[in-house]
C-alpha positions in Angstrom: 91.0 129.4 57.0 92.6 127.3 54.2 93.5 123.8 54.9 97.3 123.2 55.0 98.6 121.5 51.9 99.7 117.9 52.3 103.4 117.0 52.1 104.6 114.5 49.4 104.5 111.5 51.8 100.9 112.3 52.9 99.8 112.8 49.3 101.4 109.4 48.4 99.7 107.7 51.3 96.3 109.3 50.5 96.6 108.2 46.8 97.5 104.6 47.9 94.5 104.4 50.2 92.2 105.8 47.5 93.5 103.2 45.1 93.0 100.3 47.4 89.5 101.5 48.4 88.5 101.8 44.7 87.8 105.5 45.1 89.8 106.6 42.0 88.2 107.3 38.6 89.4 105.0 35.7 91.8 107.7 34.2 93.3 108.3 37.7 93.7 104.6 38.3 95.5 104.1 35.0 97.9 106.9 35.8 98.5 105.5 39.3 99.2 102.0 38.1 101.7 103.4 35.6 103.4 105.2 38.5 103.5 101.9 40.4 105.6 100.3 37.7 108.1 103.1 38.0 108.3 103.7 41.7 109.5 101.2 44.3 108.7 103.7 47.1 105.1 103.9 45.9 104.7 100.1 45.7 106.0 100.0 49.3 103.4 102.6 50.3 100.6 100.5 48.8 101.7 97.5 50.8 101.8 99.6 53.9 98.4 101.1 53.2 97.0 97.6 52.6 98.3 96.5 56.0 96.6 99.5 57.6 93.2 98.7 55.9 93.6 95.1 57.1 94.3 96.3 60.6 91.2 98.5 60.5 89.1 95.6 59.3 90.4 93.4 62.1 89.6 96.1 64.7 86.0 96.2 63.6 85.5 92.5 64.2 82.7 91.9 66.7 84.8 89.7 68.9 87.7 92.3 69.1 85.3 95.1 69.8 83.7 93.1 72.6 87.0 92.2 74.1 88.1 95.9 74.3 84.7 97.1 75.6 84.8 94.4 78.3 88.3 95.4 79.3 87.2 99.0 79.8 83.9 98.2 81.5 85.4 95.7 83.9 88.2 98.2 84.9 85.7 101.0 85.5 83.4 98.7 87.5 86.3 97.5 89.7 87.3 101.1 90.4 90.7 100.7 88.6 92.9 103.7 87.9 94.8 102.0 85.1 94.5 99.1 82.6 97.7 97.2 81.5 98.0 94.9 78.5 101.4 93.2 78.8 102.4 90.9 75.9 104.3 87.7 76.7 105.7 84.9 74.6 102.4 82.9 74.4 99.7 85.2 75.7 98.8 88.7 76.9 98.4 89.5 80.6 95.6 91.9 81.4 95.9 93.7 84.7 94.2 96.6 86.5 95.7 98.9 89.1 93.3 98.9 92.0 94.0 100.9 95.2 97.5 101.4 94.0 98.3 97.7 93.4 98.3 95.8 90.1 96.0 92.8 90.0 95.9 90.3 87.1 92.2 90.1 85.9 92.4 88.0 82.7 94.6 86.5 80.0 94.2 87.3 76.3 95.0 84.7 73.6 98.1 85.6 71.6 96.2 85.4 68.3 94.0 88.3 69.4 97.0 90.5 70.6 97.6 92.7 67.6 93.9 93.2 66.7 93.1 94.2 70.2 96.0 96.6 70.5 95.1 98.1 67.1 91.5 98.5 68.3 92.8 100.5 71.2 95.0 102.5 68.9 92.1 103.2 66.5 89.9 104.5 69.4 92.8 106.7 70.7 93.5 108.2 67.2 97.0 106.7 66.9 99.0 105.6 63.9 98.1 102.0 63.2 101.1 101.5 60.9 103.6 102.5 63.6 104.7 99.6 65.7 108.3 100.5 66.5 108.0 103.7 68.5 106.0 104.8 71.6 102.7 106.6 71.0 100.2 108.4 73.2 96.5 109.2 72.7 93.3 109.6 74.5 89.8 108.1 74.4 86.8 110.2 75.7 83.9 107.9 76.5 80.7 107.7 78.5 79.8 104.8 80.8 76.6 104.7 82.9 76.0 108.4 82.2 79.4 109.4 83.5 82.2 110.9 81.4 85.6 109.3 81.3 88.9 110.2 79.7 91.3 107.4 79.0 94.9 108.4 78.5 96.5 105.6 76.4 100.2 104.9 76.1 101.7 102.3 73.7 105.3 101.0 74.2 107.0 98.5 71.9 108.5 95.5 73.7 110.2 92.2 72.8 106.8 90.4 72.5 104.8 93.2 70.8 103.2 96.5 71.8 102.4 97.0 75.5 99.4 99.2 76.4 98.7 101.3 79.5 95.4 103.3 79.8 95.0 105.7 82.7 91.3 106.1 83.6 90.3 109.6 84.5 86.8 110.6 85.6 85.9 114.1 86.7 82.8 112.8 88.4 84.8 110.0 90.1 87.2 112.4 91.8 85.6 114.5 94.6 87.5 117.7 95.0 87.6 119.8 98.1 89.0 119.2 101.6 85.7 117.7 102.8 86.2 114.8 100.5 89.9 114.0 101.1 89.4 112.2 104.4 92.3 114.0 106.1 93.4 113.9 109.7 92.3 116.9 111.7 95.8 118.4 112.2 96.9 118.5 108.5 93.4 119.6 107.5 93.6 122.7 109.8 97.1 123.5 108.5 96.0 123.3 104.9 93.1 125.7 105.5 95.6 128.1 107.0 97.8 127.9 103.9 94.8 128.5 101.7 94.3 131.9 103.3 97.8 133.1 102.4 98.0 136.1 100.0 101.4 135.4 98.5 104.3 132.9 98.4 105.0 129.5 97.1 103.2 126.3 98.3 104.7 123.0 97.2 103.1 119.6 97.4 105.5 116.6 97.2 105.4 112.9 96.8 105.8 110.1 94.3 103.7 109.7 91.1 100.2 108.7 91.9 99.9 109.8 95.5 97.2 112.4 94.9 99.3 115.6 94.5 97.0 116.9 91.7 93.8 116.1 93.6 95.2 117.9 96.7 96.3 121.0 94.6 92.8 121.2 93.0 91.2 120.9 96.4 93.4 123.7 97.7 92.3 125.8 94.7 88.7 125.1 95.6 89.4 126.2 99.2 91.1 129.4 98.1 88.2 130.2 95.7 85.6 129.7 98.4 87.5 131.0 101.5 85.5 134.2 101.6 88.3 136.6 100.6 86.5 138.0 97.6 87.1 137.3 93.9 90.3 135.6 93.0 91.7 135.4 89.4 93.0 131.8 89.4 95.0 130.5 86.5 96.6 127.0 85.9 99.2 125.6 83.6 99.2 121.7 83.5 100.6 118.9 81.4 98.0 117.6 80.7 94.9 119.3 82.2 93.6 116.5 84.4 90.1 117.7 85.1 88.1 120.7 83.8 86.8 123.2 86.3 83.5 125.1 85.7 84.2 127.6 88.5 85.8 130.6 86.9 89.2 129.0 87.0 91.2 129.4 83.7 93.2 126.2 82.8 95.9 126.0 80.2 97.6 122.8 78.9 101.2 122.6 77.9 101.8 122.2 74.1 105.5 121.9 73.5 105.1 121.4 69.7 103.6 124.9 69.6 106.2 126.3 72.0 103.7 126.5 74.9 106.0 125.3 77.8 105.5 125.9 81.5 107.9 128.9 81.3 106.1 130.4 78.3 102.7 130.0 79.9 103.9 131.6 83.2 105.2 134.7 81.3 101.8 135.1 79.6 100.0 134.6 82.9 101.9 137.5 84.6 100.3 139.8 82.0 96.8 138.4 82.9 96.4 140.1 86.3 96.6 136.8 88.4 96.0 136.4 92.1 96.7 132.7 92.2 98.6 130.5 89.8 98.9 126.7 89.7 102.0 125.5 87.9 101.6 121.7 87.9 105.3 120.9 88.0 108.7 122.6 88.3 111.5 120.6 86.6 113.9 123.1 85.3 115.7 126.3 86.4 113.8 128.6 84.0 110.4 127.5 85.4 111.6 127.6 89.0 113.0 131.2 88.6 109.8 132.4 87.1 107.8 130.7 89.9 110.1 132.5 92.4 109.5 135.9 90.7 105.7 135.4 90.8 105.9 134.5 94.5 108.0 137.5 95.3 105.7 140.0 93.5 102.7 139.4 95.7 101.1 136.4 94.1 100.2 133.0 95.5 101.6 130.1 93.5 101.1 126.4 93.9 103.2 123.7 92.4 104.5 120.1 92.9 107.8 118.3 93.2 108.8 114.7 93.3 110.5 114.2 96.7 110.2 111.7 99.5 109.1 114.3 102.1 107.8 117.8 102.4 111.1 119.2 103.6 113.0 117.3 100.8 111.5 120.1 98.5 114.1 122.5 99.9 117.0 120.4 98.7 115.3 119.8 95.3 115.0 123.6 94.8 118.7 123.9 95.6 119.5 121.2 93.1 117.4 123.0 90.4 119.5 126.1 91.0 117.6 128.4 93.3 119.6 130.3 95.8 119.1 129.6 99.5 118.1 133.2 100.4 115.5 133.2 97.7 114.1 129.8 98.8 113.8 131.2 102.3 112.0 134.3 101.0 109.4 132.6 98.8 108.4 129.3 100.3 105.3 129.6 102.5 104.2 126.0 102.9 105.3 122.5 102.1 103.0 119.4 101.9 104.1 115.8 101.9 101.8 113.0 100.7 101.4 109.2 100.5 98.4 107.0 100.0 97.6 103.8 102.0 94.9 101.3 101.4 91.9 101.6 103.8 90.7 98.5 105.7 87.3 97.3 104.4 85.2 98.2 107.3 82.4 95.8 106.3 84.0 93.1 108.4 87.2 93.5 110.4 89.2 91.3 112.8 91.8 92.0 115.4 95.3 90.7 114.8 98.8 90.9 116.3 101.4 92.6 114.0 105.0 91.3 114.0 107.2 93.0 116.6 109.6 94.2 114.0 106.8 95.7 112.0 105.6 97.6 115.1 109.0 98.9 115.8 109.4 100.2 112.2 106.1 102.1 112.6 107.1 103.5 115.9 104.3 101.7 117.7 104.0 99.2 120.6 101.4 96.6 121.5 99.9 99.2 123.9 98.8 101.1 120.8 96.4 98.3 119.9 94.1 96.6 119.4 95.1 96.5 115.8 92.5 95.8 113.0 92.6 94.4 109.5 89.9 93.7 107.0 88.5 90.3 106.3 89.2 89.2 102.7 86.0 88.8 100.7 84.7 89.0 97.2 83.7 92.6 97.7 87.3 93.7 98.4 88.9 91.4 95.8 90.3 89.1 98.6 92.6 91.8 99.9 90.8 93.0 103.0 91.1 96.6 101.8 88.7 98.9 100.0 89.7 102.3 98.8 92.6 104.5 99.9 93.2 107.3 102.4 96.0 109.9 102.4 98.8 110.3 104.8 99.7 114.0 104.9 102.3 116.3 106.6 102.1 120.1 106.3 105.0 122.4 107.1 104.1 126.0 107.6 107.3 128.0 107.1 108.1 129.9 110.3 110.8 132.6 110.8 113.0 129.9 112.5 112.7 127.7 109.4 113.4 130.6 107.1 116.6 131.3 108.9 117.7 127.7 108.8 116.9 127.5 105.0 118.9 130.7 104.3 121.8 129.2 106.3 121.7 126.0 104.2 120.8 123.8 107.2 120.6 120.1 106.7 117.4 118.3 106.0 117.6 116.7 109.5 117.9 120.1 111.1 115.0 121.4 109.2 112.9 118.3 110.1 113.7 118.8 113.8 112.7 122.4 113.7 109.4 121.6 111.8 108.3 118.5 113.7 110.3 117.8 116.9 108.0 119.8 119.2 104.7 119.7 117.5 104.9 116.4 115.7 102.9 116.3 112.4 105.2 114.3 110.2 104.0 111.6 107.8 105.0 108.9 110.3 102.9 110.7 113.0 99.9 110.7 110.7 100.5 107.1 109.8 100.4 106.1 113.5 97.2 108.0 114.0 95.6 106.1 111.1 96.6 102.8 112.5 95.4 103.6 116.0 92.0 104.7 114.5 91.6 101.3 112.9 91.7 102.7 109.3 94.7 100.9 108.0 97.3 98.3 109.1 100.8 98.5 110.5 102.2 96.7 107.4 100.5 99.0 105.0 101.9 102.2 106.5 105.4 100.6 106.7 105.2 99.8 103.0 103.9 103.3 102.1 106.8 104.9 104.0 109.6 102.6 103.0 111.7 105.5 101.7 110.7 108.2 104.2 113.6 109.8 106.0 114.3 108.1 109.4 115.4 111.0 111.6 
């Protein structure tokens, strides 16, 4: 295949770089220098190219390389999910998100700011000359024989470019229900959902609560549930982790016209049994998802709502009719994450009465435990996180209420009033088991509907 020809701007940039690097022959150099006297735009391009070369030289400085490598190594060692470089007036704050909370880990001198940011940009294959617009990139790397993928985002701010790097590790995320540390009731319900042959299963929650991990684990359960071979396809933005299990994964590429909707249309011609559509944000995708669910396929997806039953109203808001929602929805999953008490050393404590009331607990539910702050848990008393999960298996009663456009409160009472099983119920069971604290579950459920 022939290489695409460069546009005028790219040709000009390439010539400017070749000139500055001394890679032109003498006749070419004479012609280029004559062009420089005649073109202000070309002179500006040479200045810009010189700045790029200077930036590249700075990023290769041993001290800068060491700073960035240390930032990555320390974050991975601490078990961080994200690295943040936040420029301020006189310094750069370096923080890591650990167990869902940002913790400041160091301060970077202002004079190193741009060189360090440029080093990250160079590693992530970003445009070093662009400092006024957001950019995204990725850095594949190996650390202690494990493969990592850093998703890097640059955002211009008042005091310079801010960097966020999401740390993804296929080996660091254990997929499958056995690794999720679920309570017995939601685990049993999820296994029942995995045996469904058709319909729509939605997982809900805020960003970063483990929706993707749970969906992948659900796919694992479907694949190994003993029903025979399943043709499983996914469309994701981006593909978070690669499977080597006969599951075909496709990543969204909007520049090429490969949207969620376009991928779903193609998948319908690929004889699917199960489809994972990572998100539903628009009517076209939602309608295609409904069509797939109606035609004898099982489809999994995610929505950003505060509770499992909140997904019904979100589908209505997107534009799906109530009768269709009632027909297609087979299961709804709500999720949160809470920090787990560091079980290395615990102590009993007495929560505030108001905190107990908010959690729906009394002193009789004690004794209540918390972790003892130490160096091993970063002084927090917590180490790792565990999920809070609610699972709604859609019954004929719920289908009727959905079709009749019943309120969220009426749906909640039909789903949980008799059998319990809400996120608050799971939270209380986790506190009683000594796995987390009253304050932690109250914080995690601050916006959960209070019916």
